[in-house]
Structures are given as C-alpha cells and as structure tokens.
C-alpha positions in Angstrom: 0.0 0.0 0.0 1.1 3.5 -0.8 -0.4 6.9 -0.1 -2.3 8.6 -2.9 0.0 11.5 -4.0 -2.3 12.3 -7.0 -3.3 15.6 -5.4 0.2 16.5 -4.1 1.6 16.3 -0.6 -0.1 14.2 2.0 -0.1 15.1 5.8 2.0 12.9 8.0 1.1 12.8 11.7 4.0 11.7 13.8 3.2 9.9 17.1 5.5 8.5 19.8 5.2 4.7 19.6 5.6 4.3 23.4 3.4 7.1 24.7 1.0 7.7 21.8 1.6 11.4 22.2 1.3 13.3 18.9 4.7 14.9 18.3 4.3 16.8 15.0 2.6 17.2 11.7 4.6 17.4 8.5 4.0 16.5 4.8 5.3 13.8 2.5 5.6 13.4 -1.2 6.5 10.2 -3.0 10.2 10.7 -2.5 9.9 11.3 1.3 7.6 8.2 1.5 10.2 6.1 -0.3 13.1 7.4 1.8 11.2 6.8 5.0 10.4 3.2 4.0 14.0 2.5 2.8 15.8 4.0 5.8 13.5 3.4 8.7 13.8 7.1 9.6 11.3 9.9 9.1 11.7 12.0 6.0 9.4 14.8 4.8 8.9 17.3 2.1 8.6 21.0 2.6 7.9 23.6 0.0 10.7 25.7 1.4 13.3 23.0 2.2 12.4 20.3 -0.2 13.2 16.8 0.9 14.5 16.7 4.5 15.2 14.1 7.2 13.8 14.9 10.6 16.8 15.5 13.0 19.5 15.4 10.3 21.1 18.6 11.7 19.9 18.5 15.3 20.4 14.8 15.9 16.8 14.5 17.0 16.0 11.8 14.4 13.0 9.6 14.5 13.2 5.8 14.1 10.0 4.7 12.4 8.6 1.6 14.0 5.2 1.5 12.3 3.5 3.1 9.3 -0.2 3.4 8.9 -2.4 4.9 6.2 -5.9 6.3 6.8 -8.9 4.7 5.1 -8.6 6.9 2.0 -4.9 6.5 1.6 -4.4 10.3 1.7 -2.9 10.7 5.2 0.0 8.9 6.9 0.6 8.0 10.5 4.2 7.4 11.6 4.7 5.8 14.9 8.3 6.5 16.0 11.0 6.3 18.6 12.3 9.9 18.8 15.9 10.5 19.6 15.1 13.9 21.2 12.5 16.7 21.1 10.3 16.8 18.0 9.8 20.6 18.0 12.4 23.0 16.7 11.7 25.0 19.9 13.1 22.2 22.0 9.7 21.0 23.2 8.9 17.3 23.2 5.9 17.9 21.0 5.0 20.7 18.6 1.5 20.7 20.1 2.2 22.5 23.3 0.0 25.6 22.8 -3.3 25.2 24.7 -6.2 27.2 23.3 -8.7 28.5 25.8 
C-alpha cells in the first residue's frame, strides 16, 4: 500500500510509539515516502526546504517503528521512537499551545 499522491503532498502525523503522544505534523511526497520506507527514519517534504530528514542537523532523528495509512490513503501516521525533542523550539511535541 502507498499513499495517494495524485493531489500532491499528504499530511503525516508523527506519534511517539511508546506514549502515543502526537509529536508533530509534516507533509510527505512520494520521495519522502520512499526514503522513510527505505531507511526506517522519518523523511518529509517542505515547499521551502524540499526533501529533509527529521533531525539530520539537530540529531533528533525519528526511528519509524510502524507506518499506517488512513482509510482513504491520503494521510500517513508514523509511529516513531524519537531521539530527542520533535519541535524546533526544543519542546517534546510541537503541540504545546493550549487554546482557551
């Protein structure tokens, strides 16, 4: 099974495999999908950066332990073992802003 990239990038939700905490949201294209599957590490696509491996510069890589697709094949869930914080701010998760 592969995601449906016919409409462009697909969202990739990244979740800690041990705690089930949502760590971040990024986007994948077919190249990021292939690199993730080949290397066992999380790769994404950004319109600004192009293809990038999570943690390649910071060391906070993500080992992918399970990949799931949603029912329509247009979203990806990566369950990972993170080597450090997911957020560029240093926070464990990018989802730390609580809205009242």
